[in-house]
C-alpha positions, 0 to 999 in steps of 0.5 A: 458497489456491494462486495462480499469480501471487502468494504469501501468507505470514503470520507474527507478525501480519504478512502478506506479499503477494508479486507473483510473476511475476519473469520479467516484472518482476511485470507484471499479467497473466491473473488476477493482479489477481483474485488480489491482490484475493483476498489483500487481502480475506483479510488484511483479514478475518484477525483474526491479521493486523495489518500487511500488506507488499506486495513483488515477487519478483525484481528488480522491484516491479511494472512495471505492466500486461503490454504484450503484453496491451495490444497484443493487446487482452486487458488488463482495463484496456482491456476494462472501460474503456468499461463500467460495471463497476468494474475489479479494480484499482480494487477492490484500491485501495479494499480497501487504502484501506478496510482497518483495517490498515496496508499497507506497500509494500516497493519492491525494484526498478522500480515503473512505471505501475500498479505505481507506483500500487499502492505509492502506495495503501499507507499507507507506502512503503519503497524499496530503493536500486535502486528506480525509480518512473515514471508512464509512462502517457502514454509508452504513449498511456494514462492513469494507473490504480490511483488515481494521479491521487488519491494522487500529488498528495496525496504530492508536491503538484500541480505535481510530480505534473503533471510526473511524469504529463505527462512519464512520467519515471522517477525513482530512489529518492533523488529519490522520497525528496526529493519525499515519494513514499517514507518512506525509502530503505535499501540494497537488501539491507536492504529487507525487514529494515527493512520487517519491523522497522517492521511488527513495531513497528506490530503490537505496538501497539493495532490499534483506535486504529491503525484509527481513525488510518488513517481520520482521516489519510485524511480530512485534506484534507477536515477542518478543525481543529474537525472533527479535534478532534471526531474525536479526542474521539470516538475517545478516548471509544471507545478508553477503553472497550476492554480494550487501553486498560486493558492499555496503561496497566497495562503502562506502570505495570508497566514491561512490554510490553503485550499488545494483543488488539484488544478 
């Protein structure tokens, strides 16, 4: 499928979605949101894909909504704010969240506004040392979108989330690491290699327990210890009847790498 604003590559069970509007710092515009949704839905359903990386072309990850669209009143975020239809950006976040596969954000530069929150919607965030993060909405007279008010406090705590959203301050990669916004910071030149190293390690593992673990981790705020233990017991009972379970233990005994099939 050919898109105008994004690139999709699949290799070695890893899919890479690249926001490809570098001359505008990958700001959301036109059909870009719809294209991202189409790509996310594509990789969710592809049985040959086990991990998805989202990154940006050029110097930025994503600078958020295109300011020109907001000023002209043609932005989807504005046109659908007062209607009951769920905007595409919300559908993207829900699709990432519901996917049974891990999403990794490789943040190569500025991630501002909706771009910042797209990274937060992913399961793991790896930042290059040139990355910057900003919940800049209040500085533009608007409110966070792309799930920012949901993901940010879960990552950094209520107080720090409130500070970042109320102030609109932009922080660098090291501060993002200190407050738990990102998993790690690496030299800019090593970002994609480090990201793919992690993606390959994940892709080698059994996809069924990863899918269950993602769902369990997402519910940790709503689950008490007894519920967590019951969930683990249920998943163990499911996985022990899979081919991958048998393959994992057989490979261990035979001192070789397992070949998981997702069955």
